[in-house]
matplotlib code that plots the C-alpha trace (Angstrom):
import matplotlib.pyplot as plt

x = [15.7, 15.9, 12.8, 13.5, 10.5, 10.0, 7.3, 5.1, 5.4, 7.8, 11.1, 14.2, 15.8, 19.0, 19.0, 22.4, 21.7, 20.6, 17.1, 17.7, 20.6, 20.7, 17.8, 14.9, 13.9, 10.5, 8.9, 10.4, 8.8, 5.5, 5.8, 6.1, 3.3, 0.9, 1.6, 3.2, 0.2, -2.0, 0.8, 1.3, 0.6, -1.4, -0.7, 2.8, 4.3, 4.0, 2.1, -0.6, -0.7, 0.3, -1.4, 0.7, -2.4, -1.6, -1.8, -4.9, -3.1, -6.3, -7.7, -4.5, -3.7, -6.6, -5.3, -2.1, 1.2, 3.3, 6.8, 9.0, 12.1, 14.2, 15.9, 15.0, 17.5, 16.4, 13.6, 14.8, 14.5, 11.3, 9.3, 10.7, 9.4, 6.1, 5.5, 6.6, 4.6, 1.1, -0.3, 1.9, 1.5, 4.7, 5.8, 9.1, 10.7, 13.2, 14.0, 16.1, 13.6, 15.5, 15.2, 11.6, 11.1, 13.0, 10.7, 7.6, 8.7, 9.2, 5.7, 4.2, 5.7, 4.7, 1.5, 2.1, -1.1, 0.2, 3.0, 2.9, 5.7, 6.8, 9.1, 10.7, 12.5, 11.6, 11.6, 8.5, 6.9, 7.8, 5.9, 2.6, 3.0, 1.1, 3.4, 4.2, 2.7, 5.7, 6.6, 9.8, 12.2, 14.9, 17.8, 19.8, 23.2, 22.5, 24.6, 27.9, 29.2, 32.7, 34.4, 34.6, 33.2, 30.2, 29.3, 26.5, 24.7, 24.3, 20.9, 22.3, 22.4, 20.3, 17.9, 16.9, 16.9, 14.8, 12.1, 12.4, 12.1, 8.9, 7.0, 8.2, 6.3, 7.8, 9.6, 9.8, 12.8, 15.3, 17.6, 20.7, 22.8, 26.0, 29.5, 31.2, 33.0, 32.9, 29.2, 28.9, 30.8, 28.6, 25.4, 26.5, 27.2, 24.1, 21.3, 21.3, 21.4, 18.1, 16.4, 17.3, 18.9, 21.4, 20.4, 23.5, 24.7, 27.5, 29.4, 27.1, 24.3, 26.1, 28.2, 25.3, 22.2, 18.7, 16.9, 14.5, 17.3, 17.6, 20.8, 20.6, 22.6, 24.5, 25.5, 26.6, 28.8, 30.3, 31.1, 32.8, 34.9, 35.9, 33.9, 32.3, 28.5, 27.4, 23.8, 22.8, 19.5, 18.1, 14.9, 13.0, 13.3, 10.3]
y = [-26.6, -30.1, -31.6, -35.0, -36.0, -38.0, -40.6, -38.2, -35.6, -33.5, -32.4, -34.1, -31.3, -32.0, -30.8, -30.4, -29.2, -30.9, -31.9, -32.9, -32.5, -33.7, -35.6, -33.3, -32.7, -34.1, -30.6, -29.8, -33.0, -31.9, -28.6, -30.4, -32.7, -30.2, -27.0, -27.4, -28.5, -25.7, -23.1, -24.5, -22.0, -24.8, -27.6, -27.0, -30.6, -32.5, -35.4, -33.2, -30.7, -32.5, -29.9, -27.2, -25.0, -21.6, -21.1, -19.2, -16.1, -14.1, -16.8, -16.8, -13.1, -11.2, -8.2, -7.9, -7.7, -10.9, -11.1, -14.2, -15.4, -18.1, -20.3, -18.8, -20.9, -20.7, -18.2, -15.1, -12.7, -14.2, -14.0, -10.5, -9.3, -11.0, -9.5, -6.1, -6.1, -7.4, -5.8, -8.0, -11.7, -13.6, -17.1, -18.7, -21.6, -23.9, -27.5, -28.1, -29.5, -28.6, -24.9, -25.4, -26.8, -23.8, -21.4, -23.2, -22.8, -19.1, -18.9, -20.4, -17.6, -14.8, -13.9, -14.0, -14.9, -13.5, -16.1, -19.3, -22.0, -24.1, -26.9, -27.7, -26.6, -23.1, -24.0, -26.1, -23.0, -20.9, -23.4, -22.5, -18.8, -16.5, -14.5, -11.1, -11.7, -11.1, -7.6, -8.3, -11.3, -12.0, -14.2, -14.2, -16.0, -18.6, -21.7, -20.3, -23.6, -22.2, -24.7, -23.3, -26.6, -26.2, -22.6, -23.8, -25.0, -21.5, -19.8, -17.0, -18.9, -18.5, -21.5, -20.1, -16.4, -16.8, -18.5, -16.0, -13.0, -14.5, -14.5, -11.0, -7.9, -5.1, -2.8, -5.6, -5.6, -8.4, -8.3, -10.4, -10.7, -12.7, -12.7, -14.5, -12.1, -14.5, -14.9, -11.1, -11.2, -13.9, -12.1, -8.8, -10.6, -12.9, -11.0, -8.0, -10.5, -11.9, -8.6, -6.7, -3.3, -3.0, 0.3, 1.0, 4.6, 4.6, 2.1, 2.5, 0.9, -2.4, -2.1, -1.1, -3.4, -2.3, -0.2, -3.1, -5.8, -8.3, -10.1, -13.9, -16.6, -17.1, -13.5, -13.7, -16.6, -14.8, -11.8, -14.0, -15.5, -12.2, -12.1, -9.0, -9.0, -7.4, -6.1, -6.0, -4.5, -5.0, -4.0, -6.0, -4.0, -2.8]
z = [-9.8, -11.2, -13.1, -11.4, -9.3, -6.2, -6.3, -4.3, -7.1, -5.2, -7.0, -5.6, -3.4, -1.7, 1.8, 3.4, 7.0, 10.1, 10.9, 14.5, 17.0, 20.6, 22.2, 23.0, 26.6, 27.6, 27.7, 24.2, 22.8, 24.4, 22.6, 19.3, 20.0, 21.5, 19.7, 16.3, 14.3, 15.6, 14.7, 11.2, 8.4, 6.6, 4.1, 2.9, 2.5, -0.8, 0.6, 2.2, -0.6, -3.8, -6.0, -4.4, -3.7, -2.2, 1.6, 2.8, 4.0, 4.4, 6.7, 8.6, 8.9, 7.4, 5.5, 7.5, 5.6, 5.6, 6.9, 6.6, 8.5, 6.8, 9.3, 12.6, 14.7, 18.3, 17.4, 19.5, 16.6, 15.2, 18.4, 19.1, 15.6, 16.1, 19.6, 18.5, 15.3, 16.1, 13.0, 10.8, 10.0, 10.5, 9.2, 10.3, 8.4, 10.1, 9.4, 12.5, 14.9, 18.1, 17.0, 16.4, 19.9, 21.3, 19.5, 20.6, 24.2, 23.7, 22.2, 25.2, 27.3, 25.1, 23.3, 19.5, 17.8, 14.5, 14.3, 12.3, 12.1, 9.2, 10.5, 7.2, 4.1, 3.1, -0.5, 0.0, 1.6, -1.5, -3.6, -1.8, -1.1, -3.7, -5.9, -4.4, -1.1, 1.3, 2.3, 4.4, 4.7, 7.4, 6.7, 9.9, 10.3, 7.7, 7.5, 6.1, 4.5, 4.7, 2.3, -1.2, -2.7, -0.5, -1.4, -3.8, -0.7, 0.7, 0.5, -1.5, -4.7, -7.9, -7.1, -3.7, -4.6, -7.7, -5.7, -2.9, -5.3, -6.9, -3.6, -2.5, -3.4, -5.4, -2.9, -0.3, 2.0, 2.5, 5.4, 5.7, 8.9, 8.8, 10.5, 7.5, 5.2, 2.2, 2.7, 2.5, -0.8, -2.2, -1.0, -2.6, -5.9, -6.1, -4.4, -6.9, -9.8, -8.5, -8.7, -5.6, -4.8, -2.0, -0.3, 1.8, 1.5, 4.1, 6.1, 9.0, 6.9, 7.0, 10.2, 12.6, 13.2, 12.4, 15.0, 15.7, 15.8, 18.7, 19.0, 18.6, 20.2, 16.9, 16.9, 20.5, 19.6, 16.6, 18.8, 21.5, 18.8, 17.4, 14.1, 12.9, 12.1, 8.8, 8.4, 4.6, 3.5, 0.0, -1.7, -4.3, -7.6, -9.7]

ax = plt.figure().add_subplot(projection="3d")
ax.plot(x, y, z, "-o")
ax.set_aspect("equal")
plt.show()
């Protein structure tokens, strides 16, 4: 991570994805205006939290274990996990505001008081999470950046994985779902280097989804286009 600083004190962090797509529908804009602030995990941004004080996880979730989804897309998997696991605190991070609006609509339909939403770069969230506080992480169908010269933009690089490992507890689980074979290759190379064990014992461990998996719209697109999903499970080493 570079030492160069923004005038606000934040490090300069290149972000290569999209923040917004097509125009939001009126009701989606209403979700953002009426619901997002109250579902925030707290002061994450640099301007509102320049000292990078840790989030008050006890105030948010009590003594519940914390799970994190990085880049939740339209929120199908995140809301499913939150509803099915009411004894767990969930935080989802997603910078694409259209996806955030989609999730907020789902939250209005379902009861998920254990869910909080960070509409921004997960790296800023890493700054304000206490060390070793996360017990499970989901990285589902991350942006593949298919061109070789863009592979450094993928999440499974040293910069991101080092920060992720820092906030994960020893023995915590990291799940990665992707339909891109070269992303699988890079994941299997880089994630163990960051302090994780790949726990697959047979082909079924990466060919078959987890028992609590819910298919996302990105996975359905991959299947329609003939790509094979891979389900990789890692554990944070001692």
